[in-house]
C-alpha positions as CSV (number, residue, x, y, z in Angstrom):
1,X,-20.4,-25.8,-25.4
2,X,-23.0,-28.2,-26.8
3,X,-24.6,-31.1,-24.8
4,X,-22.2,-33.7,-26.3
5,X,-19.1,-31.7,-25.3
6,X,-20.4,-31.2,-21.8
7,X,-21.1,-34.9,-21.4
8,X,-17.6,-35.7,-22.7
9,X,-15.9,-33.3,-20.3
10,X,-17.9,-34.8,-17.4
11,X,-16.9,-38.3,-18.4
12,X,-13.2,-37.4,-18.4
13,X,-13.6,-35.8,-15.0
14,X,-15.2,-38.9,-13.5
15,X,-12.6,-41.2,-15.1
16,X,-9.8,-39.0,-13.6
17,X,-11.2,-39.4,-10.1
18,X,-11.3,-43.2,-10.6
19,X,-7.7,-43.4,-11.7
20,X,-6.0,-40.9,-9.3
21,X,-5.3,-42.3,-5.8
22,X,-7.3,-40.5,-3.1
23,X,-7.2,-40.4,0.7
24,X,-9.4,-43.5,1.0
25,X,-7.0,-45.6,-1.1
26,X,-4.0,-44.4,0.8
27,X,-5.7,-45.2,4.1
28,X,-6.4,-48.8,3.0
29,X,-2.7,-49.5,2.6
30,X,-0.7,-50.8,5.6
31,X,1.3,-48.0,7.2
32,X,4.7,-48.0,8.7
33,X,3.5,-48.7,12.3
34,X,1.5,-51.8,11.1
35,X,4.5,-53.0,9.1
36,X,6.8,-52.7,12.2
37,X,4.3,-54.7,14.3
38,X,4.4,-57.5,11.7
39,X,8.2,-57.4,11.4
40,X,8.4,-57.5,15.2
41,X,6.2,-60.6,15.3
42,X,8.3,-62.4,12.7
43,X,11.5,-61.5,14.4
44,X,10.3,-62.6,17.8
45,X,8.9,-65.9,16.6
46,X,12.2,-66.7,14.8
47,X,14.3,-65.9,17.9
48,X,11.9,-67.8,20.2
49,X,12.4,-70.9,18.1
50,X,16.2,-70.6,18.4
51,X,17.8,-73.0,20.9
52,X,19.8,-70.1,22.3
53,X,16.5,-68.6,23.4
54,X,15.8,-71.5,25.8
55,X,16.8,-69.4,28.9
56,X,13.9,-67.1,28.2
57,X,11.4,-69.9,27.9
58,X,12.5,-71.3,31.2
59,X,12.4,-67.9,33.0
60,X,9.4,-66.5,31.2
61,X,7.4,-66.0,34.4
62,X,9.9,-63.3,35.4
63,X,9.4,-61.3,32.3
64,X,7.0,-58.3,32.7
65,X,7.5,-56.6,29.3
66,X,9.1,-57.2,25.9
67,X,10.5,-54.6,23.6
68,X,11.2,-55.8,20.1
69,X,13.4,-53.9,17.6
70,X,13.4,-56.1,14.4
71,X,16.0,-54.0,12.6
72,X,18.7,-52.3,14.7
73,X,21.1,-50.5,12.4
74,X,24.8,-50.0,13.4
75,X,27.1,-47.7,11.4
76,X,30.8,-47.8,10.9
77,X,32.0,-44.3,11.7
78,X,34.8,-43.0,13.9
79,X,32.1,-42.7,16.6
80,X,29.7,-45.5,15.9
81,X,26.0,-44.8,15.7
82,X,23.1,-47.1,16.0
83,X,19.3,-47.0,16.1
84,X,16.0,-48.5,15.2
85,X,12.2,-48.5,15.9
86,X,10.5,-51.1,18.0
87,X,7.3,-52.0,19.8
88,X,6.7,-52.7,23.5
89,X,4.1,-55.0,25.0
90,X,3.5,-55.3,28.8
91,X,2.0,-58.3,30.6
92,X,-0.9,-57.6,33.0
93,X,0.2,-58.8,36.5
94,X,-3.3,-60.1,37.3
95,X,-4.7,-61.6,34.2
96,X,-1.3,-62.5,32.5
97,X,-2.6,-61.0,29.2
98,X,-0.3,-59.0,26.9
99,X,-1.1,-55.4,26.0
100,X,-1.4,-54.0,22.6
101,X,2.0,-52.5,21.4
102,X,3.3,-49.0,21.9
103,X,5.9,-47.6,19.5
104,X,9.4,-46.3,20.4
105,X,12.8,-45.5,18.9
106,X,16.0,-46.9,20.3
107,X,19.2,-45.0,19.6
108,X,22.8,-44.9,20.9
109,X,25.9,-42.9,20.1
110,X,28.0,-46.0,20.5
111,X,27.1,-49.7,20.9
112,X,30.0,-52.0,22.0
113,X,32.7,-52.7,19.5
114,X,31.7,-51.9,15.9
115,X,33.4,-53.4,12.9
116,X,31.7,-52.2,9.8
117,X,27.9,-51.7,9.5
118,X,25.4,-54.4,10.5
119,X,21.7,-55.0,11.0
120,X,20.7,-56.9,14.1
121,X,17.5,-58.0,15.8
122,X,17.2,-56.7,19.4
123,X,14.8,-57.8,22.2
124,X,14.8,-56.2,25.6
125,X,13.1,-58.0,28.5
126,X,11.9,-56.1,31.5
127,X,12.4,-58.1,34.7
128,X,11.3,-55.5,37.2
129,X,8.5,-52.9,37.6
130,X,11.2,-50.2,37.4
131,X,12.1,-51.5,34.0
132,X,8.5,-51.3,32.9
133,X,7.8,-47.9,34.4
134,X,10.8,-46.4,32.5
135,X,8.9,-46.9,29.2
136,X,6.0,-44.7,30.5
137,X,8.3,-41.7,30.2
138,X,8.5,-39.8,26.9
139,X,12.2,-40.5,26.9
140,X,14.7,-42.4,29.1
141,X,18.3,-43.4,29.2
142,X,19.3,-47.1,29.5
143,X,21.5,-47.6,32.5
144,X,20.2,-44.4,34.3
145,X,16.4,-44.8,34.7
146,X,16.7,-48.5,34.3
147,X,19.7,-50.8,34.6
148,X,20.5,-53.0,31.5
149,X,22.6,-56.1,31.0
150,X,23.3,-58.5,28.2
151,X,21.2,-61.7,28.1
152,X,22.6,-65.2,27.8
153,X,24.3,-66.3,24.6
154,X,23.5,-70.0,25.0
155,X,22.9,-72.9,27.4
156,X,26.6,-73.0,28.4
157,X,26.5,-69.5,29.8
158,X,23.3,-69.7,31.8
159,X,25.2,-69.8,35.1
160,X,27.1,-66.6,34.3
161,X,23.9,-64.9,33.2
162,X,22.2,-65.5,36.5
163,X,24.2,-62.5,37.8
164,X,22.3,-60.3,35.4
165,X,18.9,-61.1,36.9
166,X,19.4,-58.1,39.2
167,X,19.2,-55.8,36.1
168,X,15.9,-54.1,35.2
169,X,16.3,-55.0,31.6
170,X,18.2,-57.7,29.8
171,X,19.1,-57.6,26.1
172,X,19.1,-60.3,23.5
173,X,20.6,-59.5,20.1
174,X,21.1,-61.6,17.0
175,X,23.0,-60.8,13.7
176,X,22.5,-63.1,10.7
177,X,21.1,-65.9,12.9
178,X,23.9,-65.8,15.5
179,X,23.3,-64.5,19.0
180,X,25.8,-61.8,20.1
181,X,26.6,-60.0,23.3
182,X,25.3,-56.4,23.0
183,X,25.6,-53.6,25.5
184,X,23.0,-50.8,25.2
185,X,24.3,-48.9,28.2
186,X,23.7,-45.2,27.5
187,X,21.1,-45.9,24.8
188,X,18.1,-43.6,24.6
189,X,14.5,-44.9,24.2
190,X,11.9,-42.4,23.0
191,X,8.2,-42.6,22.4
192,X,7.0,-42.4,18.8
193,X,3.8,-40.4,19.5
194,X,2.8,-40.0,15.9
195,X,3.0,-43.8,15.3
196,X,0.9,-44.5,18.4
197,X,-1.7,-42.0,17.1
198,X,-1.7,-43.5,13.6
199,X,-1.9,-47.1,14.7
200,X,-4.8,-46.5,17.1
201,X,-6.5,-43.6,15.2
202,X,-6.4,-41.4,18.2
203,X,-3.9,-39.6,20.4
204,X,-2.9,-41.9,23.2
205,X,0.1,-42.1,25.6
206,X,2.1,-45.3,26.3
207,X,0.6,-45.6,29.8
208,X,-2.9,-45.7,28.3
209,X,-1.9,-48.4,25.8
210,X,0.2,-50.5,28.0
211,X,-1.2,-50.1,31.6
212,X,-4.7,-49.0,31.2
213,X,-5.1,-50.9,27.9
214,X,-7.6,-48.3,26.8
215,X,-7.1,-48.9,23.0
216,X,-6.9,-52.0,20.8
217,X,-6.0,-52.9,17.2
218,X,-6.7,-56.5,16.1
219,X,-3.8,-56.3,13.7
220,X,-1.5,-56.8,16.7
221,X,-3.3,-59.9,18.0
222,X,-0.9,-62.4,16.2
223,X,2.1,-60.7,18.1
224,X,0.2,-60.9,21.4
225,X,-0.5,-64.6,20.8
226,X,3.2,-65.3,20.1
227,X,4.1,-63.7,23.4
228,X,1.4,-65.7,25.2
229,X,2.7,-68.9,23.7
230,X,6.3,-68.4,25.0
231,X,7.1,-70.8,27.8
232,X,4.2,-73.1,27.1
């Protein structure tokens, strides 16, 4: 092979490296965990502006943790199925600052009365230390390790909802802009270890993220600011 041919082959090789996507290019793109954090922020901010969310603003001082599932999918089978991924942030009892998020899945074999399929936004508020501690397990069942009750559907039902303040977790759910009563009794919450590792670029357990606050990712700061602004 003469010199010109060698140079031509080398040029083609260099051009192929420039065109083909490599690991660095893939890493620069936002991954699924980052996308979920952003969707959770958008969902929470939208719900927090809803007048039906006023009860939370008035009782925000009681909330110790917030679990946001921006897309909770419900099926329409003989035995209904439901599930979605979400993020949890915990408020530090002393400083009042919110932790960076930990990732979980929420699934249930049956969720209330199901008529057709639907996509809803779900927010769980932990009102007790027991409710927060349940999330430090790799998996737990709602209603067993932590009691759960439906949150208020509007200002007119605030009195009735006061009875639910004894629950460890209260649930708010919205479908197509309308708040609905949703029972998650028997639902299972599981840690998404691979997403926690991907988002923080190291293996870390929920307790390290939420309680020890040993890791950080500035990408989640807008979500933390939205939580801090609630009730102000």
